[in-house]
A tleap script that builds the chain and sets N, CA, C and O, in Angstrom:
source leaprc.protein.ff14SB
mol = sequence {
  NMET LYS ILE LEU LEU THR THR ALA LEU VAL
  PHE SER LEU ALA PHE PHE LEU PHE PHE ILE
  SER MET SER GLN PRO GLN ASN LEU TYR GLY
  THR GLU TYR ASP VAL ARG VAL ILE ASN GLY
  PHE THR ASP ASN SER SER LEU PRO LEU VAL
  ILE TRP CYS SER SER GLN ASP SER ASP LEU
  GLY GLY ARG ALA LEU GLN GLU HIE ASP ASP
  PHE SER TRP ARG LEU LYS THR ASN LEU TRP
  GLY THR THR HIE PHE VAL CYS THR MET LYS
  TRP ASP ARG LYS ARG LYS SER PHE GLU ALA
  PHE LYS VAL PRO ARG ASP VAL ARG ARG CYS
  SER PRO LEU ARG ARG CYS SER TRP LEU VAL
  THR GLU LYS GLY PHE TYR PHE SER ASN ASP
  GLU VAL ASN TRP LYS LYS ASP PHE SER TRP
  CSER
}
set mol.1.N position { 0.840 -1.062 -0.153 }
set mol.1.CA position { -0.075 0.056 0.156 }
set mol.1.C position { 0.861 1.117 -0.038 }
set mol.1.O position { 0.734 1.873 -1.002 }
set mol.2.N position { 1.880 1.258 0.866 }
set mol.2.CA position { 2.851 2.376 0.928 }
set mol.2.C position { 3.609 2.538 -0.483 }
set mol.2.O position { 3.835 3.652 -0.956 }
set mol.3.N position { 3.905 1.590 -0.987 }
set mol.3.CA position { 4.777 1.720 -2.297 }
set mol.3.C position { 3.773 2.265 -3.331 }
set mol.3.O position { 4.212 3.136 -4.083 }
set mol.4.N position { 2.485 1.881 -3.482 }
set mol.4.CA position { 1.524 2.264 -4.270 }
set mol.4.C position { 1.378 3.695 -4.173 }
set mol.4.O position { 1.457 4.402 -5.178 }
set mol.5.N position { 1.144 4.222 -2.871 }
set mol.5.CA position { 0.929 5.463 -2.468 }
set mol.5.C position { 2.043 6.405 -2.911 }
set mol.5.O position { 1.789 7.402 -3.586 }
set mol.6.N position { 3.331 6.071 -2.511 }
set mol.6.CA position { 4.572 6.695 -3.013 }
set mol.6.C position { 4.832 6.695 -4.480 }
set mol.6.O position { 5.396 7.682 -4.953 }
set mol.7.N position { 4.476 5.670 -5.287 }
set mol.7.CA position { 4.410 5.874 -6.812 }
set mol.7.C position { 3.486 6.781 -7.275 }
set mol.7.O position { 3.754 7.475 -8.256 }
set mol.8.N position { 2.274 6.882 -6.613 }
set mol.8.CA position { 1.234 7.692 -7.214 }
set mol.8.C position { 1.641 9.027 -6.802 }
set mol.8.O position { 1.370 9.871 -7.656 }
set mol.9.N position { 2.180 9.458 -5.810 }
set mol.9.CA position { 2.738 10.652 -5.435 }
set mol.9.C position { 3.971 11.186 -6.310 }
set mol.9.O position { 3.998 12.355 -6.695 }
set mol.10.N position { 4.835 10.411 -6.560 }
set mol.10.CA position { 5.862 10.518 -7.440 }
set mol.10.C position { 5.420 10.718 -8.892 }
set mol.10.O position { 6.052 11.513 -9.589 }
set mol.11.N position { 4.416 10.075 -9.372 }
set mol.11.CA position { 3.924 10.275 -10.683 }
set mol.11.C position { 3.163 11.651 -10.649 }
set mol.11.O position { 3.331 12.468 -11.555 }
set mol.12.N position { 2.427 11.864 -9.719 }
set mol.12.CA position { 1.698 13.209 -9.622 }
set mol.12.C position { 2.572 14.304 -9.713 }
set mol.12.O position { 2.346 15.227 -10.495 }
set mol.13.N position { 3.753 14.270 -8.825 }
set mol.13.CA position { 4.552 15.440 -8.858 }
set mol.13.C position { 5.275 15.623 -10.156 }
set mol.13.O position { 5.450 16.766 -10.579 }
set mol.14.N position { 5.717 14.560 -10.833 }
set mol.14.CA position { 6.130 14.497 -12.079 }
set mol.14.C position { 5.436 15.139 -13.113 }
set mol.14.O position { 5.992 15.942 -13.863 }
set mol.15.N position { 4.048 14.779 -13.211 }
set mol.15.CA position { 3.095 15.258 -14.103 }
set mol.15.C position { 2.931 16.657 -13.922 }
set mol.15.O position { 2.868 17.388 -14.910 }
set mol.16.N position { 2.849 17.149 -12.667 }
set mol.16.CA position { 2.765 18.534 -12.225 }
set mol.16.C position { 3.995 19.467 -12.747 }
set mol.16.O position { 3.798 20.566 -13.265 }
set mol.17.N position { 5.043 19.007 -12.587 }
set mol.17.CA position { 6.165 19.549 -13.094 }
set mol.17.C position { 6.507 19.707 -14.532 }
set mol.17.O position { 7.181 20.598 -15.049 }
set mol.18.N position { 5.869 18.588 -15.140 }
set mol.18.CA position { 6.021 18.559 -16.739 }
set mol.18.C position { 4.862 19.683 -17.207 }
set mol.18.O position { 5.098 20.564 -18.033 }
set mol.19.N position { 3.622 19.506 -16.564 }
set mol.19.CA position { 2.695 20.528 -16.947 }
set mol.19.C position { 3.029 21.876 -16.793 }
set mol.19.O position { 2.675 22.682 -17.654 }
set mol.20.N position { 3.770 22.285 -15.645 }
set mol.20.CA position { 4.352 23.586 -15.287 }
set mol.20.C position { 5.255 24.013 -16.413 }
set mol.20.O position { 5.103 25.108 -16.953 }
set mol.21.N position { 6.213 23.147 -16.782 }
set mol.21.CA position { 7.194 23.443 -17.632 }
set mol.21.C position { 6.890 23.562 -19.216 }
set mol.21.O position { 7.567 24.176 -20.040 }
set mol.22.N position { 5.741 22.847 -19.432 }
set mol.22.CA position { 5.104 23.185 -20.806 }
set mol.22.C position { 4.274 24.392 -20.890 }
set mol.22.O position { 4.137 24.977 -21.965 }
set mol.23.N position { 3.745 24.772 -19.869 }
set mol.23.CA position { 2.948 25.916 -19.951 }
set mol.23.C position { 3.695 27.205 -20.086 }
set mol.23.O position { 3.195 28.188 -20.633 }
set mol.24.N position { 4.824 27.187 -19.611 }
set mol.24.CA position { 5.703 28.446 -19.396 }
set mol.24.C position { 7.281 28.047 -19.733 }
set mol.24.O position { 8.152 28.011 -18.865 }
set mol.25.N position { 7.503 27.754 -21.134 }
set mol.25.CA position { 8.913 27.218 -21.357 }
set mol.25.C position { 9.927 28.120 -21.308 }
set mol.25.O position { 11.114 27.797 -21.351 }
set mol.26.N position { 9.460 29.413 -21.206 }
set mol.26.CA position { 10.723 30.345 -21.252 }
set mol.26.C position { 11.138 30.472 -19.800 }
set mol.26.O position { 12.223 31.000 -19.558 }
set mol.27.N position { 10.410 30.057 -18.862 }
set mol.27.CA position { 10.895 30.231 -17.399 }
set mol.27.C position { 11.776 28.960 -16.961 }
set mol.27.O position { 12.271 28.972 -15.834 }
set mol.28.N position { 11.981 27.909 -17.780 }
set mol.28.CA position { 12.796 26.814 -17.253 }
set mol.28.C position { 14.050 27.371 -16.986 }
set mol.28.O position { 14.625 28.220 -17.668 }
set mol.29.N position { 14.510 26.754 -15.773 }
set mol.29.CA position { 15.797 26.812 -15.420 }
set mol.29.C position { 16.974 26.725 -16.485 }
set mol.29.O position { 17.193 25.679 -17.096 }
set mol.30.N position { 17.700 27.852 -16.670 }
set mol.30.CA position { 18.947 27.678 -17.330 }
set mol.30.C position { 18.744 28.314 -18.863 }
set mol.30.O position { 19.566 28.263 -19.778 }
set mol.31.N position { 17.617 28.835 -18.882 }
set mol.31.CA position { 17.391 29.443 -20.376 }
set mol.31.C position { 18.184 30.532 -20.523 }
set mol.31.O position { 18.174 31.364 -19.616 }
set mol.32.N position { 19.051 30.749 -21.725 }
set mol.32.CA position { 19.941 31.612 -21.849 }
set mol.32.C position { 19.466 32.975 -22.507 }
set mol.32.O position { 18.663 32.958 -23.440 }
set mol.33.N position { 19.933 34.043 -22.046 }
set mol.33.CA position { 19.534 35.393 -22.749 }
set mol.33.C position { 20.779 36.250 -23.035 }
set mol.33.O position { 21.636 36.324 -22.155 }
set mol.34.N position { 20.941 36.884 -24.167 }
set mol.34.CA position { 21.939 37.762 -24.474 }
set mol.34.C position { 21.376 39.235 -24.196 }
set mol.34.O position { 20.308 39.633 -24.663 }
set mol.35.N position { 22.280 40.052 -23.322 }
set mol.35.CA position { 21.756 41.326 -22.922 }
set mol.35.C position { 22.982 42.273 -23.399 }
set mol.35.O position { 24.166 42.022 -23.176 }
set mol.36.N position { 22.504 43.374 -24.076 }
set mol.36.CA position { 23.390 44.307 -24.626 }
set mol.36.C position { 23.030 45.658 -24.557 }
set mol.36.O position { 21.992 46.061 -25.081 }
set mol.37.N position { 23.953 46.536 -23.838 }
set mol.37.CA position { 23.574 47.803 -23.839 }
set mol.37.C position { 24.629 48.716 -24.486 }
set mol.37.O position { 25.825 48.640 -24.204 }
set mol.38.N position { 23.994 49.775 -25.565 }
set mol.38.CA position { 24.807 50.228 -26.529 }
set mol.38.C position { 24.857 51.842 -26.209 }
set mol.38.O position { 23.845 52.481 -25.921 }
set mol.39.N position { 25.890 52.289 -26.280 }
set mol.39.CA position { 25.966 53.680 -26.324 }
set mol.39.C position { 25.531 54.427 -27.732 }
set mol.39.O position { 26.272 54.435 -28.715 }
set mol.40.N position { 24.278 55.030 -27.698 }
set mol.40.CA position { 23.615 55.594 -28.861 }
set mol.40.C position { 23.829 57.125 -28.779 }
set mol.40.O position { 23.054 57.869 -29.381 }
set mol.41.N position { 24.819 57.597 -28.079 }
set mol.41.CA position { 24.935 59.048 -28.126 }
set mol.41.C position { 25.383 59.569 -29.377 }
set mol.41.O position { 26.081 58.794 -30.031 }
set mol.42.N position { 25.143 60.733 -29.890 }
set mol.42.CA position { 25.604 61.134 -31.130 }
set mol.42.C position { 26.841 61.864 -31.246 }
set mol.42.O position { 27.514 61.975 -32.270 }
set mol.43.N position { 27.133 62.447 -29.889 }
set mol.43.CA position { 28.339 63.284 -29.752 }
set mol.43.C position { 28.941 63.359 -28.289 }
set mol.43.O position { 28.857 64.386 -27.615 }
set mol.44.N position { 29.507 62.292 -27.880 }
set mol.44.CA position { 30.109 62.359 -26.589 }
set mol.44.C position { 31.323 61.908 -26.558 }
set mol.44.O position { 31.700 61.296 -25.559 }
set mol.45.N position { 32.136 62.107 -27.590 }
set mol.45.CA position { 33.546 61.568 -27.669 }
set mol.45.C position { 34.238 62.104 -26.522 }
set mol.45.O position { 35.126 61.358 -26.109 }
set mol.46.N position { 34.106 63.025 -25.983 }
set mol.46.CA position { 35.030 63.591 -24.763 }
set mol.46.C position { 34.503 63.134 -23.530 }
set mol.46.O position { 35.237 63.183 -22.543 }
set mol.47.N position { 33.326 62.688 -23.426 }
set mol.47.CA position { 32.486 62.071 -22.205 }
set mol.47.C position { 32.093 60.920 -22.390 }
set mol.47.O position { 31.200 60.810 -23.231 }
set mol.48.N position { 32.474 59.928 -21.857 }
set mol.48.CA position { 32.011 58.676 -21.952 }
set mol.48.C position { 30.538 58.418 -21.235 }
set mol.48.O position { 30.063 59.199 -20.411 }
set mol.49.N position { 30.018 57.442 -21.590 }
set mol.49.CA position { 28.810 56.883 -20.959 }
set mol.49.C position { 29.275 55.668 -20.048 }
set mol.49.O position { 29.669 54.599 -20.513 }
set mol.50.N position { 29.181 55.959 -18.693 }
set mol.50.CA position { 29.711 55.106 -17.686 }
set mol.50.C position { 28.544 54.035 -17.312 }
set mol.50.O position { 27.422 54.460 -17.039 }
set mol.51.N position { 28.797 52.767 -17.304 }
set mol.51.CA position { 27.865 51.738 -17.079 }
set mol.51.C position { 28.477 50.813 -15.885 }
set mol.51.O position { 29.674 50.535 -15.821 }
set mol.52.N position { 27.536 50.391 -14.983 }
set mol.52.CA position { 27.994 49.485 -13.946 }
set mol.52.C position { 26.622 48.445 -13.807 }
set mol.52.O position { 25.495 48.836 -13.505 }
set mol.53.N position { 26.950 47.256 -14.056 }
set mol.53.CA position { 25.713 46.180 -14.092 }
set mol.53.C position { 25.960 45.188 -13.013 }
set mol.53.O position { 27.136 44.854 -12.874 }
set mol.54.N position { 25.024 44.619 -12.174 }
set mol.54.CA position { 25.146 43.543 -11.414 }
set mol.54.C position { 23.646 42.843 -10.975 }
set mol.54.O position { 22.590 43.474 -11.015 }
set mol.55.N position { 23.749 41.576 -10.598 }
set mol.55.CA position { 22.650 41.060 -10.168 }
set mol.55.C position { 22.883 40.565 -8.574 }
set mol.55.O position { 23.940 40.905 -8.041 }
set mol.56.N position { 22.055 39.885 -7.918 }
set mol.56.CA position { 22.209 39.451 -6.593 }
set mol.56.C position { 23.238 38.432 -6.482 }
set mol.56.O position { 23.719 38.216 -5.370 }
set mol.57.N position { 23.696 37.679 -7.651 }
set mol.57.CA position { 24.525 36.635 -7.535 }
set mol.57.C position { 25.884 36.997 -8.398 }
set mol.57.O position { 26.864 36.266 -8.253 }
set mol.58.N position { 25.944 38.149 -9.315 }
set mol.58.CA position { 27.167 38.442 -9.959 }
set mol.58.C position { 27.210 39.990 -10.244 }
set mol.58.O position { 26.263 40.627 -10.704 }
set mol.59.N position { 28.431 40.502 -9.910 }
set mol.59.CA position { 28.791 41.771 -10.218 }
set mol.59.C position { 29.635 41.760 -11.454 }
set mol.59.O position { 30.708 41.159 -11.505 }
set mol.60.N position { 29.022 42.579 -12.649 }
set mol.60.CA position { 29.573 42.339 -13.903 }
set mol.60.C position { 30.618 43.541 -14.028 }
set mol.60.O position { 31.321 43.644 -15.033 }
set mol.61.N position { 30.683 44.335 -13.096 }
set mol.61.CA position { 31.681 45.445 -13.132 }
set mol.61.C position { 31.230 46.678 -14.006 }
set mol.61.O position { 30.101 46.712 -14.496 }
set mol.62.N position { 32.013 47.538 -14.157 }
set mol.62.CA position { 31.780 48.819 -15.033 }
set mol.62.C position { 32.727 48.876 -16.178 }
set mol.62.O position { 33.746 48.218 -16.386 }
set mol.63.N position { 32.108 49.893 -16.930 }
set mol.63.CA position { 32.915 50.101 -18.375 }
set mol.63.C position { 32.519 51.474 -18.616 }
set mol.63.O position { 31.449 51.944 -18.228 }
set mol.64.N position { 33.500 52.175 -19.335 }
set mol.64.CA position { 33.277 53.558 -19.809 }
set mol.64.C position { 33.083 53.365 -21.498 }
set mol.64.O position { 34.032 53.009 -22.197 }
set mol.65.N position { 31.879 53.616 -21.998 }
set mol.65.CA position { 31.604 53.535 -23.185 }
set mol.65.C position { 31.748 54.690 -24.005 }
set mol.65.O position { 31.189 55.743 -23.698 }
set mol.66.N position { 32.474 54.573 -25.056 }
set mol.66.CA position { 32.578 55.784 -26.087 }
set mol.66.C position { 31.328 55.465 -27.054 }
set mol.66.O position { 30.626 54.456 -26.979 }
set mol.67.N position { 31.190 56.483 -27.944 }
set mol.67.CA position { 30.140 56.386 -29.043 }
set mol.67.C position { 30.282 54.998 -29.723 }
set mol.67.O position { 31.306 54.522 -30.213 }
set mol.68.N position { 28.986 54.420 -29.649 }
set mol.68.CA position { 28.573 53.144 -30.402 }
set mol.68.C position { 29.404 51.765 -29.783 }
set mol.68.O position { 29.380 50.673 -30.352 }
set mol.69.N position { 30.052 52.008 -28.658 }
set mol.69.CA position { 30.549 50.915 -27.806 }
set mol.69.C position { 29.424 50.177 -27.298 }
set mol.69.O position { 28.341 50.761 -27.351 }
set mol.70.N position { 29.452 49.030 -26.824 }
set mol.70.CA position { 28.459 48.214 -26.109 }
set mol.70.C position { 29.121 47.440 -24.923 }
set mol.70.O position { 30.303 47.099 -24.871 }
set mol.71.N position { 28.264 47.247 -24.085 }
set mol.71.CA position { 28.564 46.297 -22.861 }
set mol.71.C position { 27.513 45.114 -22.975 }
set mol.71.O position { 26.302 45.321 -22.902 }
set mol.72.N position { 28.114 43.757 -23.173 }
set mol.72.CA position { 27.094 42.646 -23.415 }
set mol.72.C position { 27.555 41.631 -22.537 }
set mol.72.O position { 28.753 41.515 -22.280 }
set mol.73.N position { 26.711 40.910 -22.074 }
set mol.73.CA position { 26.726 39.630 -21.340 }
set mol.73.C position { 25.425 38.510 -21.560 }
set mol.73.O position { 24.279 38.777 -21.920 }
set mol.74.N position { 25.887 37.450 -21.289 }
set mol.74.CA position { 24.985 36.466 -21.371 }
set mol.74.C position { 24.717 35.956 -20.100 }
set mol.74.O position { 25.570 35.891 -19.215 }
set mol.75.N position { 23.241 35.491 -19.947 }
set mol.75.CA position { 22.874 35.033 -18.557 }
set mol.75.C position { 21.973 33.949 -18.651 }
set mol.75.O position { 21.306 33.770 -19.670 }
set mol.76.N position { 21.905 33.222 -17.673 }
set mol.76.CA position { 21.035 32.061 -17.490 }
set mol.76.C position { 19.949 32.380 -16.370 }
set mol.76.O position { 20.262 32.914 -15.306 }
set mol.77.N position { 18.656 32.012 -16.694 }
set mol.77.CA position { 17.734 32.046 -15.683 }
set mol.77.C position { 17.766 31.182 -14.663 }
set mol.77.O position { 18.124 30.027 -14.892 }
set mol.78.N position { 17.396 31.583 -13.339 }
set mol.78.CA position { 17.550 30.604 -12.348 }
set mol.78.C position { 16.314 29.779 -12.144 }
set mol.78.O position { 15.335 29.924 -12.876 }
set mol.79.N position { 16.346 28.894 -11.132 }
set mol.79.CA position { 15.095 27.888 -11.135 }
set mol.79.C position { 13.854 28.685 -10.579 }
set mol.79.O position { 12.708 28.320 -10.841 }
set mol.80.N position { 14.140 29.830 -9.771 }
set mol.80.CA position { 12.875 30.414 -9.262 }
set mol.80.C position { 12.394 31.501 -10.136 }
set mol.80.O position { 11.390 32.124 -9.792 }
set mol.81.N position { 13.019 31.796 -11.252 }
set mol.81.CA position { 12.329 32.727 -12.084 }
set mol.81.C position { 12.692 34.183 -11.519 }
set mol.81.O position { 11.948 35.124 -11.796 }
set mol.82.N position { 13.822 34.371 -10.736 }
set mol.82.CA position { 13.995 35.825 -10.135 }
set mol.82.C position { 15.314 36.213 -10.606 }
set mol.82.O position { 16.039 36.813 -9.812 }
set mol.83.N position { 15.733 35.962 -11.775 }
set mol.83.CA position { 16.900 36.423 -12.274 }
set mol.83.C position { 16.707 38.089 -12.762 }
set mol.83.O position { 15.816 38.511 -13.499 }
set mol.84.N position { 17.683 38.795 -12.200 }
set mol.84.CA position { 17.265 40.119 -12.320 }
set mol.84.C position { 18.555 40.974 -12.280 }
set mol.84.O position { 19.202 40.960 -11.233 }
set mol.85.N position { 19.009 41.751 -13.375 }
set mol.85.CA position { 20.196 42.510 -13.549 }
set mol.85.C position { 19.785 43.991 -13.596 }
set mol.85.O position { 18.887 44.414 -14.323 }
set mol.86.N position { 20.535 44.760 -12.738 }
set mol.86.CA position { 20.282 46.162 -12.778 }
set mol.86.C position { 21.451 46.791 -13.237 }
set mol.86.O position { 22.522 46.237 -12.989 }
set mol.87.N position { 21.441 48.027 -13.968 }
set mol.87.CA position { 22.457 48.768 -14.582 }
set mol.87.C position { 22.433 49.996 -14.157 }
set mol.87.O position { 21.359 50.580 -14.304 }
set mol.88.N position { 23.442 50.667 -13.587 }
set mol.88.CA position { 23.297 52.104 -13.460 }
set mol.88.C position { 24.184 52.782 -14.465 }
set mol.88.O position { 25.325 52.397 -14.722 }
set mol.89.N position { 23.572 53.850 -15.036 }
set mol.89.CA position { 24.309 54.465 -16.159 }
set mol.89.C position { 24.535 56.055 -15.675 }
set mol.89.O position { 23.714 56.686 -15.010 }
set mol.90.N position { 25.697 56.515 -16.105 }
set mol.90.CA position { 26.137 57.862 -15.707 }
set mol.90.C position { 26.652 58.676 -16.743 }
set mol.90.O position { 27.691 58.313 -17.295 }
set mol.91.N position { 26.083 59.732 -17.099 }
set mol.91.CA position { 26.437 60.590 -18.299 }
set mol.91.C position { 26.613 62.134 -17.806 }
set mol.91.O position { 25.631 62.709 -17.338 }
set mol.92.N position { 27.701 62.714 -17.897 }
set mol.92.CA position { 27.767 64.031 -17.306 }
set mol.92.C position { 27.367 64.105 -15.967 }
set mol.92.O position { 27.914 63.412 -15.109 }
set mol.93.N position { 26.307 65.019 -15.671 }
set mol.93.CA position { 25.570 64.951 -14.224 }
set mol.93.C position { 24.377 64.138 -14.162 }
set mol.93.O position { 23.656 64.317 -13.181 }
set mol.94.N position { 24.018 63.246 -15.055 }
set mol.94.CA position { 22.907 62.581 -14.913 }
set mol.94.C position { 23.234 61.105 -14.583 }
set mol.94.O position { 24.217 60.530 -15.051 }
set mol.95.N position { 22.365 60.547 -13.765 }
set mol.95.CA position { 22.551 59.167 -13.387 }
set mol.95.C position { 21.129 58.551 -13.431 }
set mol.95.O position { 20.141 59.148 -13.005 }
set mol.96.N position { 21.100 57.307 -13.979 }
set mol.96.CA position { 19.994 56.462 -13.977 }
set mol.96.C position { 20.280 54.996 -13.869 }
set mol.96.O position { 21.204 54.447 -14.470 }
set mol.97.N position { 19.488 54.428 -13.117 }
set mol.97.CA position { 19.675 52.816 -12.841 }
set mol.97.C position { 18.227 52.275 -13.497 }
set mol.97.O position { 17.138 52.847 -13.441 }
set mol.98.N position { 18.483 51.262 -14.003 }
set mol.98.CA position { 17.387 50.560 -14.783 }
set mol.98.C position { 17.591 48.933 -14.737 }
set mol.98.O position { 18.661 48.350 -14.562 }
set mol.99.N position { 16.365 48.376 -14.930 }
set mol.99.CA position { 16.477 46.905 -14.850 }
set mol.99.C position { 16.773 46.592 -16.344 }
set mol.99.O position { 16.012 46.899 -17.262 }
set mol.100.N position { 17.949 45.957 -16.488 }
set mol.100.CA position { 18.432 45.470 -17.851 }
set mol.100.C position { 17.813 44.098 -18.230 }
set mol.100.O position { 17.604 43.821 -19.412 }
set mol.101.N position { 17.510 43.209 -17.181 }
set mol.101.CA position { 16.798 42.118 -17.368 }
set mol.101.C position { 16.155 41.641 -15.948 }
set mol.101.O position { 16.688 41.614 -14.839 }
set mol.102.N position { 14.815 41.267 -16.349 }
set mol.102.CA position { 14.029 40.936 -15.309 }
set mol.102.C position { 13.149 39.797 -15.784 }
set mol.102.O position { 12.483 40.049 -16.787 }
set mol.103.N position { 13.024 38.610 -15.259 }
set mol.103.CA position { 12.479 37.641 -15.748 }
set mol.103.C position { 10.930 37.829 -16.028 }
set mol.103.O position { 10.462 37.510 -17.121 }
set mol.104.N position { 10.141 38.361 -15.004 }
set mol.104.CA position { 8.598 38.370 -15.303 }
set mol.104.C position { 8.411 39.378 -16.591 }
set mol.104.O position { 7.397 39.266 -17.280 }
set mol.105.N position { 9.204 40.162 -16.836 }
set mol.105.CA position { 8.973 41.300 -17.938 }
set mol.105.C position { 9.763 40.879 -19.298 }
set mol.105.O position { 9.296 41.246 -20.376 }
set mol.106.N position { 10.879 40.162 -19.255 }
set mol.106.CA position { 11.600 39.938 -20.419 }
set mol.106.C position { 11.480 38.446 -20.894 }
set mol.106.O position { 12.023 38.232 -21.977 }
set mol.107.N position { 11.002 37.606 -20.420 }
set mol.107.CA position { 11.209 36.289 -20.928 }
set mol.107.C position { 10.226 36.254 -22.148 }
set mol.107.O position { 10.552 35.499 -23.063 }
set mol.108.N position { 9.109 36.944 -22.278 }
set mol.108.CA position { 8.390 37.062 -23.574 }
set mol.108.C position { 8.978 38.215 -24.544 }
set mol.108.O position { 9.037 38.131 -25.771 }
set mol.109.N position { 9.362 39.206 -23.829 }
set mol.109.CA position { 9.499 40.410 -24.869 }
set mol.109.C position { 10.843 40.269 -25.378 }
set mol.109.O position { 11.055 41.056 -26.300 }
set mol.110.N position { 11.902 39.467 -25.059 }
set mol.110.CA position { 13.147 39.277 -25.586 }
set mol.110.C position { 13.291 38.132 -26.623 }
set mol.110.O position { 14.291 37.819 -27.268 }
set mol.111.N position { 11.874 37.504 -26.631 }
set mol.111.CA position { 11.922 36.376 -27.491 }
set mol.111.C position { 11.643 36.740 -28.866 }
set mol.111.O position { 11.251 37.905 -28.934 }
set mol.112.N position { 11.711 36.127 -30.030 }
set mol.112.CA position { 12.239 34.768 -30.045 }
set mol.112.C position { 13.540 34.438 -30.040 }
set mol.112.O position { 13.858 33.256 -29.905 }
set mol.113.N position { 14.505 35.447 -30.189 }
set mol.113.CA position { 16.055 35.289 -30.220 }
set mol.113.C position { 16.540 35.317 -28.808 }
set mol.113.O position { 17.744 35.204 -28.578 }
set mol.114.N position { 15.750 35.447 -27.945 }
set mol.114.CA position { 16.364 35.699 -26.569 }
set mol.114.C position { 17.511 36.767 -26.515 }
set mol.114.O position { 18.622 36.592 -26.013 }
set mol.115.N position { 17.047 37.901 -27.121 }
set mol.115.CA position { 18.021 39.086 -27.120 }
set mol.115.C position { 17.364 40.194 -26.517 }
set mol.115.O position { 16.259 40.581 -26.897 }
set mol.116.N position { 17.988 40.702 -25.615 }
set mol.116.CA position { 17.525 42.032 -24.772 }
set mol.116.C position { 18.522 42.952 -25.215 }
set mol.116.O position { 19.696 42.777 -24.886 }
set mol.117.N position { 18.127 44.045 -26.024 }
set mol.117.CA position { 19.097 45.193 -26.350 }
set mol.117.C position { 18.616 46.390 -25.746 }
set mol.117.O position { 17.405 46.589 -25.650 }
set mol.118.N position { 19.572 47.310 -25.277 }
set mol.118.CA position { 19.218 48.625 -24.902 }
set mol.118.C position { 20.047 49.778 -25.683 }
set mol.118.O position { 21.269 49.650 -25.620 }
set mol.119.N position { 19.652 50.657 -26.261 }
set mol.119.CA position { 20.052 51.738 -26.895 }
set mol.119.C position { 19.898 52.927 -25.873 }
set mol.119.O position { 18.779 53.265 -25.489 }
set mol.120.N position { 21.047 53.555 -25.439 }
set mol.120.CA position { 20.917 54.722 -24.533 }
set mol.120.C position { 21.507 55.949 -25.244 }
set mol.120.O position { 22.682 56.075 -25.588 }
set mol.121.N position { 20.527 56.820 -25.407 }
set mol.121.CA position { 20.854 58.025 -26.018 }
set mol.121.C position { 20.587 59.382 -25.183 }
set mol.121.O position { 20.028 59.328 -24.088 }
set mol.122.N position { 20.964 60.462 -25.686 }
set mol.122.CA position { 20.497 61.798 -24.929 }
set mol.122.C position { 19.035 61.867 -24.404 }
set mol.122.O position { 18.703 62.318 -23.308 }
set mol.123.N position { 18.210 61.350 -25.355 }
set mol.123.CA position { 16.813 61.283 -25.026 }
set mol.123.C position { 16.132 60.378 -24.225 }
set mol.123.O position { 15.009 60.598 -23.771 }
set mol.124.N position { 16.870 59.219 -24.011 }
set mol.124.CA position { 16.416 58.199 -23.323 }
set mol.124.C position { 17.004 56.738 -23.482 }
set mol.124.O position { 18.117 56.554 -23.973 }
set mol.125.N position { 16.184 55.700 -23.034 }
set mol.125.CA position { 16.645 54.335 -22.956 }
set mol.125.C position { 15.717 53.481 -23.954 }
set mol.125.O position { 14.529 53.369 -23.654 }
set mol.126.N position { 16.133 52.957 -24.964 }
set mol.126.CA position { 15.132 52.279 -25.813 }
set mol.126.C position { 15.502 50.891 -25.863 }
set mol.126.O position { 16.682 50.556 -25.766 }
set mol.127.N position { 14.540 50.037 -26.012 }
set mol.127.CA position { 14.537 48.645 -25.939 }
set mol.127.C position { 14.328 48.090 -27.393 }
set mol.127.O position { 13.622 48.700 -28.196 }
set mol.128.N position { 14.992 46.859 -27.722 }
set mol.128.CA position { 14.759 46.122 -28.793 }
set mol.128.C position { 15.025 44.627 -28.655 }
set mol.128.O position { 15.981 44.340 -27.935 }
set mol.129.N position { 14.378 43.666 -29.193 }
set mol.129.CA position { 14.886 42.212 -29.290 }
set mol.129.C position { 15.393 41.798 -30.522 }
set mol.129.O position { 15.768 40.639 -30.699 }
set mol.130.N position { 15.442 42.845 -31.573 }
set mol.130.CA position { 16.086 42.455 -32.630 }
set mol.130.C position { 17.015 43.487 -33.324 }
set mol.130.O position { 17.383 43.375 -34.494 }
set mol.131.N position { 17.362 44.507 -32.488 }
set mol.131.CA position { 18.225 45.714 -32.858 }
set mol.131.C position { 18.062 46.334 -34.115 }
set mol.131.O position { 18.994 46.887 -34.701 }
set mol.132.N position { 16.638 46.244 -34.653 }
set mol.132.CA position { 16.190 46.959 -35.704 }
set mol.132.C position { 15.073 47.920 -35.221 }
set mol.132.O position { 15.195 49.135 -35.384 }
set mol.133.N position { 14.020 47.393 -34.645 }
set mol.133.CA position { 13.157 48.053 -34.186 }
set mol.133.C position { 13.284 48.404 -32.567 }
set mol.133.O position { 13.341 47.546 -31.686 }
set mol.134.N position { 13.316 49.778 -32.364 }
set mol.134.CA position { 13.517 50.160 -31.104 }
set mol.134.C position { 12.256 50.906 -30.457 }
set mol.134.O position { 11.545 51.627 -31.156 }
set mol.135.N position { 12.022 50.716 -29.175 }
set mol.135.CA position { 10.875 51.388 -28.590 }
set mol.135.C position { 11.389 52.149 -27.344 }
set mol.135.O position { 12.058 51.529 -26.517 }
set mol.136.N position { 11.145 53.308 -27.189 }
set mol.136.CA position { 11.614 54.068 -26.008 }
set mol.136.C position { 10.895 53.528 -24.724 }
set mol.136.O position { 9.670 53.428 -24.650 }
set mol.137.N position { 11.718 53.206 -23.767 }
set mol.137.CA position { 10.992 52.696 -22.514 }
set mol.137.C position { 11.051 53.819 -21.459 }
set mol.137.O position { 10.067 53.951 -20.731 }
set mol.138.N position { 12.080 54.620 -21.307 }
set mol.138.CA position { 11.894 55.828 -20.406 }
set mol.138.C position { 13.065 56.656 -20.756 }
set mol.138.O position { 13.983 56.313 -21.501 }
set mol.139.N position { 12.932 57.821 -20.117 }
set mol.139.CA position { 13.909 59.010 -20.210 }
set mol.139.C position { 14.930 58.980 -19.049 }
set mol.139.O position { 14.810 58.178 -18.122 }
set mol.140.N position { 15.891 59.836 -19.123 }
set mol.140.CA position { 16.717 60.132 -17.918 }
set mol.140.C position { 16.152 60.560 -16.711 }
set mol.140.O position { 16.563 60.169 -15.619 }
set mol.141.N position { 15.227 61.346 -16.860 }
set mol.141.CA position { 14.624 61.874 -15.764 }
set mol.141.C position { 13.552 61.094 -15.130 }
set mol.141.O position { 12.975 61.533 -14.135 }
savepdb mol mol.pdb
quit
């Protein structure tokens, strides 16, 4: 009786996990995404765009980006679906922190290529999943 009950419990748990994974395949543990932040300023040759990115588990460090330079990394989503990278941008006297990647927001909008790209300009921060079509997400202020 105990073996039958244990087998039924294991089968039920396996079915439940299979059902969850099929209903939200992008949330599977270990799904890889490429994140890229591009300096899209038109004339900041003497003043770089400074970027610093990190997550709870990883500090990617900082860079000074000249015109058209980029800062890129690849990440894997965690088991809990809480993978979250924040970048702080500094240009002249302006400073802005933003979520460069956050599972609940980005698993769908970065698809189908699993690419999350940001273009930072004087006017604001633009998002694209194909680096052709850009949509302004927010301004510096």
